[in-house]
C-alpha positions in Angstrom: 19.9 70.4 37.0 20.7 68.4 40.2 18.3 66.8 42.6 18.5 65.5 46.1 16.5 62.6 47.4 13.8 63.7 49.9 14.4 62.4 53.4 11.9 59.7 54.1 11.7 56.9 56.7 11.4 53.4 55.3 11.2 49.9 56.8 13.7 47.4 55.6 14.9 44.0 56.6 17.9 41.9 55.4 16.9 38.8 53.6 18.8 35.9 55.2 18.1 33.3 52.6 16.6 31.0 55.2 13.4 29.3 54.0 11.8 29.2 57.4 13.0 32.6 58.7 13.5 34.9 55.8 14.8 37.8 57.9 11.7 40.0 58.2 8.7 39.9 60.5 6.2 37.1 59.9 3.4 38.1 57.7 5.2 41.3 56.5 4.9 40.5 52.8 3.0 37.2 52.8 0.9 38.0 49.7 3.8 39.5 47.8 6.5 36.8 47.7 7.3 33.2 47.1 10.5 31.4 48.1 12.2 29.0 45.8 12.7 25.3 46.8 16.4 25.8 47.6 15.6 28.7 50.0 18.2 31.0 48.5 16.1 33.3 46.4 13.0 35.4 47.0 10.7 36.5 44.2 8.9 39.8 45.0 6.1 41.4 43.0 7.1 45.0 42.7 5.5 48.0 41.0 7.9 47.3 38.1 7.2 43.6 37.9 8.7 40.5 39.5 12.2 41.0 41.0 14.6 38.4 42.5 16.3 39.0 45.8 19.3 37.0 47.1 20.6 36.4 50.6 22.1 39.6 51.9 19.8 41.9 49.9 17.5 44.2 51.8 13.7 44.1 51.3 12.3 47.6 51.5 8.8 48.6 52.1 8.3 51.8 50.1 6.2 54.9 50.8 3.2 53.4 49.0 3.4 50.1 50.9 5.1 48.4 47.9 8.1 46.0 48.4 11.3 45.8 46.4 14.8 44.3 46.9 18.0 46.4 47.2 21.6 45.1 47.1 23.4 45.6 50.4 26.1 47.9 49.1 23.5 50.2 47.5 21.4 50.1 50.7 24.3 51.0 52.9 25.3 53.9 50.6 21.7 55.2 50.4 20.2 54.7 53.9 21.2 55.1 57.5 19.6 53.9 60.7 16.8 56.1 62.0 15.9 56.1 65.7 12.8 57.9 66.9 12.0 58.6 70.6 10.2 55.3 71.0 13.1 53.3 69.6 15.5 55.0 72.1 13.1 54.4 74.9 12.7 50.7 73.9 16.5 50.3 73.7 16.9 51.7 77.1 14.3 49.4 78.7 15.6 46.1 77.2 
């Protein structure tokens, strides 16, 4: 039997590896992560346990408000940008 992934809208931000500006909004996952001393890795508590993200990985907020990392190539193959009416309106006014 074959299955297709249900279309869902997710939030995701690229992890830059910068200790001070990790690449997603301030406070987005404050209780869910720690950054190593070198600023190049991000440990995230996921539903499956602790996972390590590296610069260039995307940090995804799932449908149950959980967080997890995703390698860039897998992210690009799996997700595409989604623009709703408010995003288009905001893009036109900026």
